[in-house]
C-alpha positions as CSV (number, residue, x, y, z in Angstrom):
1,M,123.8,77.0,127.2
2,D,125.4,80.4,128.1
3,N,127.3,80.5,124.9
4,F,124.3,79.5,122.8
5,K,122.1,82.1,124.5
6,T,124.7,84.8,124.0
7,Y,124.9,84.0,120.3
8,I,121.1,84.3,120.0
9,I,121.0,87.7,121.7
10,F,124.0,88.8,119.7
11,G,122.1,87.8,116.5
12,L,119.2,89.9,117.8
13,V,121.5,92.9,118.1
14,I,122.7,92.5,114.6
15,V,119.1,92.2,113.2
16,S,118.1,95.3,115.2
17,L,121.0,97.2,113.8
18,L,120.0,96.2,110.2
19,L,116.4,97.1,110.9
20,W,117.3,100.5,112.2
21,D,119.4,101.1,109.1
22,A,116.6,100.0,106.9
23,W,114.1,102.2,108.8
24,Q,116.3,105.2,108.2
25,K,116.5,104.4,104.5
26,D,112.8,103.6,104.1
27,Y,111.2,106.3,106.2
28,V,113.3,109.0,107.7
29,R,115.5,109.9,104.7
30,P,112.8,109.6,102.0
31,L,110.4,111.7,104.2
32,A,113.0,114.4,104.5
33,A,113.7,114.4,100.7
34,Q,109.9,114.5,100.1
35,Q,109.5,117.5,102.3
36,Q,112.3,119.3,100.5
37,A,110.8,118.5,97.1
38,T,107.4,119.7,98.3
39,M,108.8,123.0,99.6
40,A,110.8,123.5,96.4
41,T,107.7,123.0,94.3
42,S,105.5,125.3,96.3
43,E,108.2,128.0,96.3
44,N,108.7,127.9,92.5
45,S,105.1,127.8,91.2
46,D,101.6,126.6,91.9
47,L,102.2,124.0,89.2
48,P,105.2,121.7,88.9
49,S,107.4,122.1,85.8
50,I,106.6,120.4,82.5
51,S,108.2,117.1,81.8
52,P,111.1,116.6,79.4
53,S,110.4,116.1,75.7
54,A,108.7,112.8,75.0
55,S,109.4,110.6,72.1
56,Q,108.1,107.4,70.5
57,H,110.3,105.3,72.9
58,D,107.6,105.6,75.7
59,L,104.9,104.2,73.5
60,P,103.9,100.5,73.9
61,D,104.7,98.2,71.0
62,L,102.5,98.9,67.9
63,P,100.5,96.2,66.2
64,P,103.0,94.1,64.2
65,V,102.0,95.1,60.7
66,T,99.7,97.3,58.8
67,E,97.0,96.0,56.4
68,D,99.3,96.1,53.5
69,G,101.9,94.1,55.3
70,S,104.4,96.9,55.9
71,L,105.8,98.0,59.3
72,P,104.1,101.1,60.7
73,E,106.0,104.3,61.4
74,V,105.7,106.3,64.6
75,N,106.2,110.0,64.3
76,Q,108.1,111.6,67.1
77,V,105.9,114.0,69.1
78,V,107.6,116.6,71.2
79,A,105.9,118.0,74.2
80,T,105.1,121.7,74.2
81,S,106.3,123.7,77.1
82,N,103.1,125.8,77.3
83,A,100.6,123.0,77.6
84,N,97.5,123.9,79.6
85,K,96.6,122.0,82.8
86,I,93.1,121.5,84.0
87,H,92.6,121.6,87.7
88,I,90.3,119.0,89.3
89,K,89.6,118.9,93.1
90,T,87.6,116.4,95.0
91,D,87.3,115.8,98.7
92,V,90.4,113.5,98.6
93,L,92.3,114.4,95.4
94,D,93.9,117.5,94.0
95,V,94.6,116.7,90.3
96,Y,96.1,118.4,87.3
97,I,95.4,117.0,83.9
98,D,97.4,118.2,80.9
99,T,95.5,118.9,77.7
100,Q,98.4,117.4,75.9
101,G,97.4,113.7,76.0
102,A,94.6,114.5,78.5
103,D,96.7,112.6,81.1
104,I,97.2,113.1,84.8
105,R,100.4,115.0,85.6
106,N,100.0,115.9,89.2
107,V,98.2,114.2,92.1
108,A,98.1,115.5,95.7
109,L,96.5,113.3,98.4
110,L,94.5,115.7,100.5
111,K,93.9,113.3,103.4
112,Y,97.6,112.5,103.8
113,P,99.8,115.3,104.9
114,V,103.6,115.0,104.6
115,E,103.7,115.6,108.4
116,S,101.0,115.5,111.0
117,N,101.9,118.9,112.3
118,T,101.4,120.4,108.8
119,P,98.0,119.1,107.7
120,D,97.7,121.6,104.9
121,V,100.8,120.2,103.1
122,P,99.6,117.0,101.4
123,V,101.7,114.3,99.9
124,Q,102.5,114.9,96.3
125,F,102.0,111.4,95.0
126,M,102.3,112.1,91.2
127,D,104.3,114.9,89.7
128,D,105.9,115.9,86.4
129,N,108.7,117.7,88.1
130,A,112.0,116.5,86.6
131,S,113.3,115.5,90.1
132,H,110.3,113.3,90.8
133,F,108.7,112.4,87.5
134,F,105.6,110.2,87.8
135,V,102.7,110.6,85.5
136,T,100.0,108.7,83.6
137,Q,99.9,108.2,79.9
138,S,97.2,106.8,77.7
139,G,95.9,106.8,74.2
140,L,94.7,104.9,71.1
141,L,97.5,103.1,69.2
142,N,96.6,103.0,65.5
143,V,98.9,101.7,62.7
144,S,98.4,104.7,60.6
145,N,98.8,107.3,63.5
146,K,95.2,108.6,62.9
147,A,94.2,108.4,66.6
148,P,95.3,110.4,69.7
149,I,98.2,109.1,71.8
150,H,99.5,110.6,75.0
151,N,101.3,113.4,73.2
152,S,98.3,114.5,71.2
153,Q,96.5,117.8,71.9
154,Y,93.0,117.7,73.4
155,T,90.7,120.6,74.3
156,A,88.8,121.0,77.6
157,E,85.4,122.6,78.3
158,S,86.7,124.3,81.5
159,S,89.9,125.2,83.1
160,S,88.9,123.8,86.5
161,Y,86.4,121.4,88.1
162,V,85.4,121.0,91.8
163,L,83.4,118.3,93.4
164,S,80.7,120.3,95.2
165,A,79.0,119.6,98.5
166,G,76.3,117.0,97.9
167,Q,77.8,116.0,94.5
168,Y,79.0,112.3,94.3
169,T,80.4,112.2,90.8
170,L,82.5,114.7,88.8
171,D,82.8,114.2,85.0
172,V,85.7,115.8,83.2
173,P,85.6,115.4,79.4
174,F,88.4,116.1,76.9
175,H,87.9,116.4,73.2
176,W,90.1,115.5,70.2
177,Q,89.2,115.8,66.5
178,S,91.1,114.7,63.4
179,E,90.9,116.3,60.0
180,E,89.8,112.9,58.6
181,G,86.6,112.9,60.6
182,L,87.5,110.9,63.7
183,S,86.5,112.4,67.0
184,V,87.4,111.2,70.5
185,I,85.9,112.2,73.9
186,K,88.1,111.0,76.8
187,T,86.2,111.4,80.1
188,Y,87.5,111.1,83.7
189,H,84.8,110.2,86.3
190,F,85.9,111.2,89.8
191,H,83.9,110.0,92.8
192,R,83.4,111.3,96.4
193,D,85.6,109.7,99.0
194,S,87.3,107.6,96.4
195,Y,90.7,107.2,94.8
196,L,89.3,105.0,92.0
197,I,88.9,107.0,88.8
198,D,86.8,105.7,85.8
199,I,88.2,106.6,82.4
200,D,86.4,106.0,79.2
201,Y,86.9,106.8,75.5
202,Q,84.0,107.5,73.2
203,I,85.1,107.3,69.6
204,T,83.0,108.5,66.7
205,N,84.2,107.4,63.2
206,N,83.2,109.6,60.3
207,S,86.4,109.1,58.4
208,G,84.9,107.3,55.5
209,E,86.8,104.1,56.3
210,H,87.1,101.4,58.9
211,F,88.9,102.3,62.1
212,S,90.8,100.1,64.5
213,A,93.1,100.8,67.4
214,Y,94.6,99.4,70.6
215,P,93.7,101.4,73.7
216,Y,96.6,101.6,76.1
217,A,97.4,103.1,79.5
218,Q,100.6,103.3,81.3
219,F,102.6,104.9,84.1
220,N,105.9,106.7,83.4
221,R,108.2,107.4,86.3
222,T,111.8,108.0,87.2
223,K,113.9,105.4,89.1
224,P,114.4,106.2,92.7
225,G,117.9,106.4,94.1
226,K,119.8,103.3,95.1
227,R,119.1,101.9,98.5
228,K,120.9,99.2,100.5
229,G,119.9,97.4,103.6
230,F,118.6,94.1,105.1
231,V,115.0,95.0,104.4
232,Y,113.4,97.8,102.5
233,T,110.1,98.9,101.1
234,Y,109.7,98.0,97.4
235,T,109.4,100.7,94.8
236,G,108.7,99.6,91.2
237,A,106.3,97.8,88.9
238,V,103.9,95.0,89.9
239,F,101.8,92.9,87.6
240,S,98.8,90.6,88.5
241,S,97.2,87.9,86.5
242,E,95.3,84.7,87.0
243,E,98.5,82.7,86.9
244,N,100.6,85.0,89.2
245,H,98.6,87.2,91.5
246,Y,101.5,89.3,92.5
247,E,104.7,89.6,90.4
248,K,107.2,92.3,91.1
249,V,109.4,93.5,88.2
250,D,111.8,96.1,89.5
251,F,113.6,98.7,87.5
252,D,116.8,96.7,87.4
253,D,114.9,93.9,85.8
254,L,113.6,96.3,83.1
255,D,117.1,97.5,82.5
256,D,118.0,94.0,81.5
257,A,114.9,93.2,79.4
258,D,111.4,94.4,78.7
259,F,108.5,92.6,80.5
260,T,105.6,91.3,78.5
261,G,102.6,89.2,79.5
262,S,99.0,88.5,78.8
263,A,96.0,87.7,80.9
264,S,92.2,87.7,80.9
265,T,92.1,89.2,84.4
266,G,94.6,91.2,86.4
267,W,96.1,94.7,86.8
268,V,99.2,96.7,86.5
269,A,100.7,99.0,89.2
270,M,103.6,101.1,90.2
271,I,103.9,100.9,94.0
272,Q,106.0,102.8,96.6
273,H,106.0,103.2,100.3
274,Y,102.3,103.6,101.5
275,F,100.9,104.5,98.1
276,V,100.0,102.7,94.9
277,A,99.0,103.7,91.3
278,A,97.2,100.9,89.6
279,L,95.5,100.4,86.1
280,V,92.5,98.1,86.3
281,P,90.9,97.0,83.0
282,E,87.3,96.1,82.8
283,P,86.8,92.4,83.6
284,Q,84.8,91.7,80.4
285,Q,87.8,92.7,78.3
286,K,89.6,89.6,77.3
287,E,93.1,89.1,75.9
288,K,94.7,92.0,77.6
289,S,98.5,92.4,77.5
290,F,100.7,93.9,80.1
291,Y,104.2,95.3,79.6
292,G,107.0,97.1,81.3
293,K,110.1,98.7,79.7
294,S,113.0,100.9,80.3
295,I,112.8,104.1,78.3
296,N,116.2,105.4,79.3
297,E,118.5,105.3,82.3
298,R,116.0,107.1,84.4
299,N,112.5,106.6,83.1
300,Y,110.4,103.4,83.1
301,T,106.9,102.5,82.0
302,A,104.5,99.9,83.2
303,G,101.2,99.6,81.4
304,M,98.6,97.6,79.6
305,K,97.1,97.2,76.1
306,M,93.4,96.5,75.9
307,P,91.6,94.6,73.2
308,T,91.4,96.2,69.8
309,I,88.5,98.6,69.1
310,S,87.0,98.2,65.6
311,I,84.5,100.8,64.4
312,E,82.9,101.0,61.0
313,D,82.4,104.3,59.2
314,G,79.5,106.2,60.7
315,N,79.5,104.3,64.0
316,T,80.6,104.9,67.5
317,G,82.7,102.8,69.8
318,K,83.6,102.9,73.5
319,T,86.2,101.5,75.8
320,S,86.9,102.0,79.5
321,Y,89.2,101.1,82.4
322,K,89.8,102.2,86.0
323,M,92.7,103.8,87.7
324,Y,93.5,103.7,91.4
325,L,95.7,106.6,92.6
326,G,96.1,106.6,96.4
327,P,96.9,105.0,99.7
328,K,97.4,101.3,100.3
329,E,94.3,101.0,102.4
330,H,93.2,97.3,102.6
331,K,89.5,97.9,102.3
332,R,89.8,100.3,99.3
333,L,92.2,98.0,97.5
334,E,90.0,94.9,98.0
335,A,87.1,96.8,96.6
336,A,89.0,98.2,93.6
337,A,90.4,95.0,92.2
338,E,91.0,91.3,93.0
339,N,94.4,90.8,94.7
340,L,95.2,94.5,94.6
341,E,95.5,94.4,98.4
342,L,98.7,92.4,97.9
343,T,100.4,95.7,97.1
344,V,100.5,96.1,100.9
345,D,103.8,94.1,100.7
346,F,104.6,92.5,104.0
347,G,107.5,90.6,102.5
348,K,108.5,87.1,103.3
349,L,106.7,87.1,106.6
350,T,103.3,87.9,105.1
351,I,101.9,84.6,106.5
352,I,102.4,86.2,110.0
353,S,102.0,89.9,109.2
354,K,98.6,89.6,107.6
355,P,96.9,87.9,110.5
356,L,98.6,90.3,112.9
357,F,97.2,93.3,110.9
358,W,93.8,91.7,110.7
359,L,93.7,91.2,114.4
360,L,95.1,94.7,115.0
361,E,92.3,96.2,112.9
362,K,89.7,94.3,114.9
363,L,91.2,95.6,118.1
364,H,91.3,99.1,116.7
365,K,87.5,99.0,116.1
366,I,87.1,98.3,119.8
367,T,89.6,100.9,121.1
368,N,89.5,103.5,118.3
369,N,93.2,104.0,119.0
370,W,96.0,102.1,117.3
371,G,98.3,102.4,120.3
372,W,95.8,100.6,122.6
373,A,95.2,98.1,119.8
374,I,99.0,97.3,119.9
375,V,98.8,96.9,123.7
376,L,95.9,94.5,123.4
377,L,97.5,92.6,120.5
378,T,100.7,92.2,122.6
379,I,98.6,90.7,125.5
380,L,96.9,88.3,123.1
381,I,100.3,87.2,121.6
382,K,101.6,86.7,125.1
383,L,98.6,84.6,126.0
384,A,99.1,82.5,122.9
385,F,102.6,81.7,124.0
386,F,101.9,81.6,127.7
387,Q,102.5,77.9,128.2
388,L,105.7,77.9,126.1
389,S,107.0,80.9,128.0
390,A,106.1,79.2,131.3
391,K,108.0,76.1,130.5
392,S,111.0,78.3,129.5
393,Y,110.8,80.3,132.7
394,R,110.6,77.2,134.8
395,S,113.8,75.9,133.2
396,M,115.5,79.3,133.8
397,A,114.3,79.3,137.5
398,G,115.8,75.8,137.9
399,M,119.1,77.0,136.4
400,R,119.0,80.0,138.8
401,K,118.7,77.6,141.7
402,L,121.8,75.8,140.4
403,T,123.9,78.9,140.4
404,P,125.7,78.1,143.7
405,K,126.5,74.6,142.4
406,L,127.8,75.9,139.1
407,A,129.9,78.4,141.0
408,T,131.4,75.4,143.0
409,L,132.1,73.6,139.8
410,K,133.8,76.7,138.4
411,E,136.1,76.8,141.4
412,R,136.9,73.1,141.2
413,F,137.9,73.0,137.5
414,G,139.3,76.5,137.2
415,D,140.3,77.2,133.6
416,D,139.7,73.7,132.3
417,K,136.6,74.5,130.3
418,Q,136.2,71.1,128.8
419,K,135.9,69.4,132.2
420,F,133.7,72.2,133.5
421,N,131.3,72.0,130.6
422,A,131.1,68.2,131.0
423,A,130.4,68.5,134.7
424,M,127.9,71.2,134.1
425,M,126.0,69.0,131.5
426,D,126.0,66.1,134.0
427,L,124.5,68.4,136.6
428,Y,121.8,69.5,134.2
429,R,120.9,65.9,133.4
430,T,120.8,65.0,137.1
431,E,118.5,68.0,137.9
432,K,116.5,67.3,134.7
433,I,116.9,70.8,133.4
434,N,117.0,71.8,129.7
435,P,119.8,74.4,129.3
436,L,118.3,75.5,125.9
437,G,114.8,76.0,127.3
438,G,115.5,79.7,128.2
439,C,116.2,80.5,124.5
440,L,112.8,79.5,123.3
441,P,110.9,82.8,124.0
442,I,113.5,84.8,122.0
443,L,113.4,82.3,119.1
444,V,109.6,82.3,119.0
445,Q,109.2,86.0,119.3
446,M,111.7,87.0,116.6
447,P,109.5,86.1,113.7
448,V,106.6,88.0,115.4
449,F,108.9,90.9,116.0
450,L,110.0,91.1,112.4
451,A,106.5,90.6,111.1
452,F,105.1,93.3,113.3
453,Y,107.9,95.6,112.0
454,W,106.6,95.1,108.5
455,V,103.0,95.8,109.6
456,L,104.2,99.2,111.0
457,V,106.3,99.9,107.9
458,E,103.6,99.0,105.3
459,A,100.2,99.6,106.9
460,I,99.2,103.1,106.0
461,E,96.4,102.9,108.5
462,L,99.1,103.4,111.2
463,R,100.9,106.2,109.4
464,Q,100.8,109.3,111.7
465,A,98.5,107.5,114.1
466,P,98.6,109.0,117.6
467,F,98.6,107.1,120.8
468,I,98.7,109.2,124.0
469,F,100.4,112.4,125.2
470,W,103.7,112.8,123.5
471,L,103.3,109.9,121.0
472,Q,101.5,111.4,118.0
473,D,102.9,109.0,115.3
474,L,103.3,105.3,116.0
475,T,105.3,104.8,112.8
476,A,107.9,107.5,113.8
477,M,110.5,107.2,116.6
478,D,109.6,108.4,120.1
479,P,110.6,112.1,120.1
480,Y,111.5,112.1,123.7
481,F,112.9,108.6,123.9
482,I,110.7,107.6,126.8
483,L,109.6,104.3,125.4
484,P,113.2,103.2,124.5
485,V,114.3,104.1,128.0
486,L,111.4,102.0,129.5
487,F,112.4,99.2,127.2
488,G,116.0,99.3,128.5
489,L,114.9,99.3,132.1
490,S,112.5,96.4,131.5
491,M,115.3,94.5,129.8
492,F,117.6,95.2,132.8
493,F,115.0,94.0,135.3
494,Q,114.3,90.9,133.2
495,Q,118.0,90.1,133.3
496,K,118.0,90.1,137.1
497,L,115.5,87.2,137.0
498,N,117.8,85.1,134.7
499,P,120.7,83.0,136.0
500,A,123.9,84.9,135.8
501,P,126.5,83.6,133.2
502,Q,129.5,81.9,134.8
503,D,131.9,83.4,132.3
504,P,132.8,87.0,133.6
505,A,133.2,88.2,130.0
506,Q,129.7,87.0,129.1
507,A,128.4,88.6,132.2
508,M,129.9,92.0,131.2
509,V,128.4,91.7,127.7
510,M,125.0,90.8,129.2
511,K,125.1,93.9,131.4
512,A,125.8,96.1,128.3
513,F,122.8,94.8,126.3
514,P,120.1,97.0,127.9
515,V,122.1,100.1,127.0
516,I,122.9,98.9,123.5
517,F,119.2,98.0,122.8
518,T,118.0,101.3,124.2
519,V,120.2,103.1,121.7
520,F,118.9,100.9,118.8
521,F,115.3,101.1,119.8
522,A,115.5,104.9,120.1
523,F,115.3,105.1,116.3
524,F,112.7,102.4,115.8
525,P,109.0,103.3,115.2
526,S,107.4,104.0,118.5
527,G,104.6,101.4,117.9
528,L,107.2,98.6,117.6
529,V,108.9,99.8,120.8
530,L,105.5,100.0,122.5
531,Y,104.9,96.3,121.6
532,W,108.2,95.3,123.0
533,V,107.9,97.3,126.2
534,V,104.5,95.8,126.9
535,N,105.8,92.3,126.1
536,N,108.7,92.7,128.4
537,V,106.5,93.9,131.3
538,L,104.2,90.9,130.9
539,S,107.2,88.6,130.7
540,I,108.7,90.0,133.8
541,A,105.4,89.5,135.7
542,Q,105.1,85.9,134.5
543,Q,108.8,85.1,135.1
544,W,108.8,86.7,138.6
545,Y,105.7,84.7,139.6
546,I,107.1,81.4,138.3
547,T,110.6,82.0,139.8
548,K,109.2,82.9,143.2
549,K,106.8,80.0,143.2
550,L,109.7,77.6,142.6
551,G,111.7,79.2,145.3
552,A,114.5,80.5,143.1
553,L,114.3,84.1,144.3
C-alpha cells in the first residue's frame, strides 16, 4: 500500500510540474510579450504599421472556369503604404478599417485591459503590425476581376465614427465604383455592448451585362511561436458544420495541406487564449464552403465562400454575414451562433469542466464574487464525494491503529521485505482493512483538479477577477504566496493524520512533499490554489473527526 500510495503522489508531483510549465507558456510569457508589443505600438504611433505587400496567394480559390471555358487570371495587387484608416469607436470596441479592401485591421477590446492595474491599456486583439499580424479580409470574387477584393480601394464618407450615448447602432459604409458601371457599398453595422458586427454588400449592376461573383471573408494571421508542454491553450483555425460541430485545424496541418469543406450551417474562426474571431454566414445561405490555407511560412488564412450572387444588368443584389470579434464569453457566444461556445476549449476533460463552470456561474450569481463561488463549489464537490472520502478515511484510521503491530512485524522480519509484505497483507486481511482505500480521494480528485485548471485557464469570466484583500486576479499566481503557504501547511497537517510509512526512505520523501508542493503551487493560478486549500481544510476536518471517532488518535 505504501509503495502504491507513494507512486500516486509522485505522479501528482509530475503532473503539477507539467501544469506549472504549461501555465508559464500559456499565460505568464504570452502576457509579457503582449505587454511589450502594446508598449512598442503605442510608442511608435497611434496606428500600427501597414501590413506587408499582399498578393494573389491569400485569395480563396476562384471559380474553376470562366464562361468561355478558360481558366481565369488573378492580377497581383500590391498594398499601398499610405492607405487611409477609418477610426470607429463603440462602448466595447476600438476599430480601424483600412479603405484598401474596407477590412478591419486593428481591434482593441476596451473592456479587457492587458493588466488590471492599467485599465486604460486594452488588449490589442487584431493588429496589422508585422510582429503580430491578424486582420480580416473580404471581397467579391469574380472570374473577370471586375469586382472589389480585399486589396481594392474603397472610399469612406468620414474619417471617424463614434457610437454616441443613447445610440444603439452605428453604420459605417464604404463605396467602390468600377469604370464599367458596377458599384458596391460595403457597410459595417456596429451595436452597443456587442462584439457581433453585421456586414453587408449592396451591389448595383449598371455594367450592361450579367454579373456574378462569390462573396468571401477570411482571417489572415501570423503563426505564433512554438510552444511545448503537457497541456496548452490552442491557437489556430476552427471550423464548425452540421457533421462536425468543432474541428480544429492547426497551422501545422495547413502547412501539410489546405483545408476545404462545405456545409449548409456552421462558422469559421481563429481562436486564441481568451478571445475568438469568428465568421458567421447567414443561416438561409446554403452551400457555403469553408477553407484554410498556408500562404507562406508565417501567414495563414481561414475563411468561407458564400453562395454566388447573380445580378442582371440594371438590378441590385445584396449579401451579408456576421463577424464576432471579442472575448470567449459563454452567453455572447451562444447568442452569436450555434456551437460557437465550443471555442471555450476545455480540452479532453470538457465533460467535467463544463458542468463545473456552469455550477460556478450559478454560485457567482449568488455571491457576486468568483472567489467565494470557488469556495462554495469546493464545498459542494466535497459533499458529493463525502461518503467515498469517509470510507477512505476509515480505512486510513484503521491502518493508523495498526501502526504498532506493523512496527513489530518490521522488527521481526528485519530486511526480509518479502516476508514482511506477506505478513503485512495477512494482518490487513485479518483486520479487514483495504490498504488501497486511502488512495481513492487522490484518484477521484485528480480529474476534478485538472478539469478545474482548464476552467481557470479558458474561462475569460475569471480573467482578472478579484477575490479579497491581496488577491485581485484569480487566474494569476498569488503575489505574496500566502495561499501556497497555507496549502503546504494544510498538506503537512493532513499527513499527520495518515499512518506513517514503515520504510524510512518513504517517510523522508513524504515529509518533503509539503515543501515541494508549496513551491509548485506558488506559480499556479490563485483560484486553483484556493480550491485546493479549501478542499484540504475540509478533508482535515472530516478525517480528524473520523479518526478520533474510531479511536485512532
